[in-house]
C-alpha positions in Angstrom: 0.0 0.0 0.0 1.2 3.5 -0.9 0.6 5.9 1.9 0.2 9.7 1.7 3.5 11.4 2.5 3.7 15.1 3.2 7.1 15.9 1.5 9.1 15.0 -1.5 11.9 13.5 0.6 9.6 11.2 2.5 8.1 10.0 -0.8 11.5 9.2 -2.2 12.2 6.9 0.8 8.8 5.3 0.3 9.5 4.9 -3.4 12.6 3.0 -2.6 10.6 0.8 -0.3 8.1 0.3 -3.2 10.9 -0.8 -5.5 12.2 -3.3 -2.9 8.8 -4.9 -2.9 9.1 -5.2 -6.7 12.4 -7.1 -6.3 15.0 -4.2 -6.5 17.9 -4.8 -4.1 18.1 -1.4 -2.5 19.6 -0.5 0.9 19.8 2.7 2.9 22.8 3.8 0.8 20.6 4.2 -2.3 18.0 6.1 -0.3 20.7 8.4 1.0 22.2 8.9 -2.5 18.8 9.6 -4.0 18.1 12.3 -1.4 21.5 13.8 -1.7 21.1 14.0 -5.5 18.3 16.5 -5.1 21.0 19.1 -4.2 22.6 18.7 -7.6 19.7 18.5 -10.0 16.6 20.5 -10.9 14.2 18.1 -9.2 11.2 20.2 -10.3 12.0 18.9 -13.8 10.2 15.6 -13.9 12.5 14.0 -16.5 15.7 15.0 -14.6 14.2 13.7 -11.4 13.2 10.4 -12.9 16.7 9.9 -14.6 18.5 10.7 -11.3 16.5 8.0 -9.4 16.9 5.6 -12.3 20.7 6.0 -12.1 20.7 5.4 -8.4 18.2 2.5 -8.1 18.9 0.3 -11.2 21.6 -2.3 -11.4 20.6 -4.4 -14.4 19.1 -4.2 -17.8 15.9 -5.8 -16.5 15.6 -3.1 -13.8 16.2 -0.3 -16.3 13.4 -1.7 -18.5 11.0 -1.9 -15.6 11.9 1.4 -13.8 9.9 3.9 -15.9 6.7 2.0 -15.6 7.1 1.5 -11.8 8.1 5.2 -11.4 4.9 6.3 -13.2 2.8 3.8 -11.2 4.1 5.1 -7.8 3.7 8.8 -8.5 0.2 8.3 -10.0 -0.8 6.6 -6.7 0.7 9.4 -4.7 -1.2 12.0 -6.8 -4.5 10.2 -6.2 -3.8 10.1 -2.5 -2.9 13.8 -2.3 -6.0 14.8 -4.4 -8.2 12.7 -2.1 -6.7 14.3 1.0 -7.2 17.8 -0.2 -10.7 17.1 -1.4 -11.6 15.6 1.9 -10.3 18.7 3.8 -12.1 21.1 1.6 -15.4 19.3 1.8 -15.4 19.4 5.6 -14.4 23.0 5.6 -11.6 22.5 8.1 -9.0 25.1 8.8 -5.9 24.7 6.7 -2.9 23.3 8.5 0.8 23.0 7.9 0.3 19.5 6.6 -2.3 20.7 4.1 0.2 23.1 2.8 2.7 20.3 2.5 0.2 18.2 0.5 -0.4 21.2 -1.8 3.3 21.7 -2.3 3.7 18.1 -3.2 0.7 18.3 -5.6 2.3 21.4 -7.2 5.5 19.4 -7.7 3.6 16.5 -9.2 2.1 18.9 -11.8 5.5 20.4 -12.8 5.5 23.6 -10.6 8.9 25.2 -11.0 9.1 26.6 -7.5 12.6 25.9 -6.2 11.6 25.9 -2.5 13.3 23.2 -0.5 10.7 20.8 1.0 12.2 19.3 4.2 15.1 17.7 2.4 17.6 18.9 5.0 15.4 18.1 8.0 14.2 14.6 7.0 16.6 11.9 8.0 16.4 8.6 6.0 18.2 6.9 8.9 15.0 7.1 11.0 13.8 3.9 9.4 14.2 0.1 9.4 18.0 0.1 9.4 18.0 1.5 12.9 15.2 -0.7 14.3 16.2 -3.4 16.6 15.8 -6.8 15.0 13.7 -8.0 18.0 11.2 -5.2 17.5 10.5 -5.5 13.7 6.8 -6.0 13.1 5.7 -8.9 10.8 4.7 -6.7 7.9 8.2 -5.1 7.7 10.3 -8.3 8.0 10.5 -9.0 4.3 11.6 -5.4 3.5 14.3 -5.5 6.2 15.5 -8.8 4.7 15.8 -7.1 1.3 17.8 -4.2 3.0 20.1 -6.7 4.7 20.6 -8.6 1.4 21.6 -5.5 -0.5 23.9 -4.3 2.4 25.6 -7.6 2.7 26.3 -7.9 -1.1 27.7 -4.4 -1.2 29.9 -5.0 1.8 31.3 -8.3 0.3 31.9 -6.6 -3.1 33.7 -3.7 -1.4 36.0 -6.1 0.5 36.8 -7.9 -2.8 37.5 -4.6 -4.6 41.2 -3.7 -3.8 43.9 -2.2 -5.9 47.7 -1.9 -5.7 50.3 0.1 -7.7 51.4 -1.3 -11.0 54.3 -0.1 -13.3 52.7 -1.6 -16.4 50.3 0.5 -18.6 47.1 -1.1 -17.4 44.4 0.7 -15.4 45.0 4.5 -14.8 45.0 5.5 -11.1 43.5 9.0 -11.2 44.1 9.8 -7.5 47.8 9.0 -7.6 48.2 10.7 -11.0 46.8 14.0 -9.7 48.9 13.7 -6.5 52.2 13.1 -8.5 51.5 16.1 -10.8 50.5 18.7 -8.3 54.0 20.2 -8.2 53.8 20.7 -12.0 50.8 23.0 -11.8 48.3 20.4 -12.7 49.9 19.3 -16.0 49.5 15.6 -16.3 53.0 14.7 -17.3 53.2 11.4 -15.3 50.5 8.8 -15.4 50.2 6.4 -12.5 48.6 3.0 -13.0 47.0 0.4 -10.8 45.9 -3.2 -10.9 43.4 -5.3 -8.9 45.0 -6.5 -5.7 44.4 -10.1 -4.7 42.6 -10.1 -1.4 43.8 -13.1 0.5 41.7 -12.5 3.6 39.5 -15.5 4.6 36.4 -15.2 6.7 34.9 -17.7 9.1 31.4 -16.8 10.5 29.9 -18.7 13.4 26.3 -17.9 14.2 24.4 -18.8 17.4 20.9 -20.0 16.5 19.8 -21.0 20.0 16.5 -20.0 21.6 18.0 -16.9 23.2 19.0 -15.7 19.7 15.7 -16.6 18.1 14.7 -13.0 17.4 18.0 -12.2 15.7 19.1 -15.5 13.9 17.0 -15.2 10.8 18.3 -11.7 10.0 21.9 -12.8 10.7 21.5 -15.9 8.5 20.2 -13.7 5.7 23.3 -11.5 6.0 25.6 -14.6 5.9 23.7 -16.0 2.9 23.9 -12.8 0.8 27.6 -12.3 1.8 28.5 -15.8 0.7 26.9 -15.2 -2.7 29.6 -12.6 -3.4 32.6 -13.4 -1.2 33.9 -16.9 -2.0 36.6 -17.1 0.7 34.0 -17.6 3.4 33.1 -20.6 5.6 29.9 -20.4 7.6 28.8 -22.4 10.7 25.8 -22.4 13.0 25.3 -23.8 16.5 22.8 -24.3 19.3 23.6 -27.4 21.3 26.0 -28.6 18.6 27.9 -27.2 15.6 27.1 -27.6 11.9 29.0 -26.3 8.9 26.4 -24.7 6.6 28.6 -23.3 3.8 27.2 -25.6 1.2 23.6 -25.2 2.4 23.9 -21.4 2.0 24.9 -21.9 -1.6 21.3 -22.6 -2.6 19.9 -20.2 -5.2 17.0 -19.2 -2.9 17.3 -18.1 0.7 14.0 -19.6 1.8 15.0 -22.9 0.3 18.3 -22.8 2.2 16.4 -22.0 5.4 14.0 -24.9 4.9 16.9 -27.3 4.4 18.6 -26.0 7.5 15.4 -26.4 9.5 14.9 -30.0 8.3 18.5 -31.0 9.3 18.4 -29.2 12.6 15.4 -30.1 14.7 17.2 -29.0 17.9 17.8 -25.5 16.7 16.3 -22.8 18.9 17.1 -25.0 21.9 19.7 -24.4 24.6 23.1 -22.9 24.1 26.4 -24.8 24.4 28.9 -22.4 23.1 31.9 -24.1 24.6 31.0 -27.5 23.2 30.2 -26.1 19.8 33.4 -24.0 19.5 35.4 -27.0 20.8 33.9 -29.1 17.9 35.0 -26.3 15.5 38.5 -26.4 16.9 38.8 -30.2 16.7 37.1 -30.7 13.4 37.7 -27.6 11.3 40.3 -25.3 12.8 43.3 -26.9 11.0 41.6 -26.6 7.6 40.0 -23.2 7.8 42.1 -21.1 10.2 45.5 -19.4 9.6 46.9 -15.9 10.1 45.0 -14.6 7.1 41.6 -15.6 8.6 39.2 -13.3 10.4 36.7 -15.1 12.7 33.3 -13.5 13.3 31.2 -15.0 16.1 27.6 -13.8 16.4 26.2 -14.8 19.8 24.7 -13.3 23.0 27.2 -15.2 25.1 24.6 -17.2 27.1 26.2 -20.6 27.7 24.5 -23.5 29.5 27.6 -25.7 29.1 31.3 -26.0 30.2 32.7 -22.5 30.6 36.3 -23.8 30.8 35.8 -25.5 27.5 34.6 -22.2 26.0 37.7 -20.4 27.3 40.1 -23.0 25.9 38.4 -23.0 22.5 38.5 -19.2 22.3 42.2 -19.2 23.1 42.9 -21.7 20.3 40.8 -19.7 17.8 42.5 -16.5 18.8 46.0 -17.9 18.5 45.4 -19.5 15.1 43.6 -16.6 13.4 44.3 -13.0 12.3 41.5 -11.4 14.3 38.5 -12.5 16.3 35.3 -10.3 16.1 32.4 -11.0 18.5 29.1 -9.5 17.6 26.5 -9.5 20.4 22.9 -8.4 19.8 22.5 -7.5 23.5 25.3 -5.0 23.2 22.9 -2.7 21.2 21.2 -1.8 24.5 22.8 1.2 26.3 22.8 -0.4 29.7 24.3 -3.7 28.6 27.3 -5.1 30.5 29.0 -8.4 29.5 28.5 -10.0 32.9 27.3 -13.5 31.9 29.9 -16.2 32.5 30.3 -17.2 28.8 30.9 -13.7 27.7 33.4 -13.0 30.5 35.4 -16.2 29.6 35.5 -15.2 25.9 36.4 -11.5 26.2 40.2 -11.9 26.8 40.5 -13.6 23.4 38.3 -11.1 21.4 40.0 -8.4 19.3 36.7 -6.5 18.6 33.5 -6.7 20.6 30.5 -4.9 19.1 26.7 -4.9 18.7 24.7 -6.7 16.0 21.1 -5.6 16.8 20.1 -3.8 13.6 21.1 -3.3 9.9 23.3 -0.2 10.8 25.4 -2.4 13.1 25.9 -4.9 10.3 27.1 -2.1 8.0 29.8 -1.2 10.6 31.3 -4.6 10.2 33.0 -3.4 7.0 35.5 -1.2 8.8 36.8 -4.2 10.8 37.1 -6.6 7.8 
């Protein structure tokens, strides 16, 4: 359903949500870019506005072909909603309010009004949306949209980690930044051209996700992140645990996320049960550590730290993982609460062997993972 919005900026955010429902993989970055683009274009020109959004939102030929029709469909629905609102107000002879003026301003824009007045673009923040909402508080009707947001975020993060360059003396790919820097002392004359080439990223990732009952409200979103990340980043091994550990790398290679989740559920009847972190990490150390861990491997553990098993076993396993890997990152959904303290026994035992301890309670916290990878 397309709701009435009182400003152009809010409608752009809602339009991005509308596109996600139509299968476009858009995250909060696209929403931010779309809003920021309004500062650089004449958005009162309908064609310029459409092309700007098209450049931001489309990533394939299919999407380019579908975009114009979806664009027209959305703004026609908005216009009907605005007309209906104004008509309703006039019929009941209510006193005009600020919101009425905003509706009229939007209606004027829809009909090509050239007034350049800024409509809340600076004051409306796109970050006041799903990406900041705690996974545990997401209503049922917003789950699918948040899953699409996480999917887009995860793929972009994985692609960014893959995309690295290094200096190259051969004439290959021009490096504009280094070229400008080298020629600054020559008054801007481009006498020396610097080149670059793709740098092979040898970093390997191991992600271990807690899917026990205490993590039930978070696990589905974290598994979606792992699934989308693995579609782009090949040097990734994924594991899940509750009372026992399972390697799920091959299962997450399914073409459809829901199909992958169904297979996982069928093979793991005891998921969402108790939590035995120590036993599970010990299984990882004994069965997988020699094959997947080395000093080029970053280990990411997603868990709230509640362990009903052997704490000494957890401590020993964490020590082995820390010593054999490049870095250990522990992401805890409870750390997203301002009054959280890592007082539970499992978390206390693990902390000495963790390089980075951070929250993983919403989409924004997943985005921050990029700076540590």
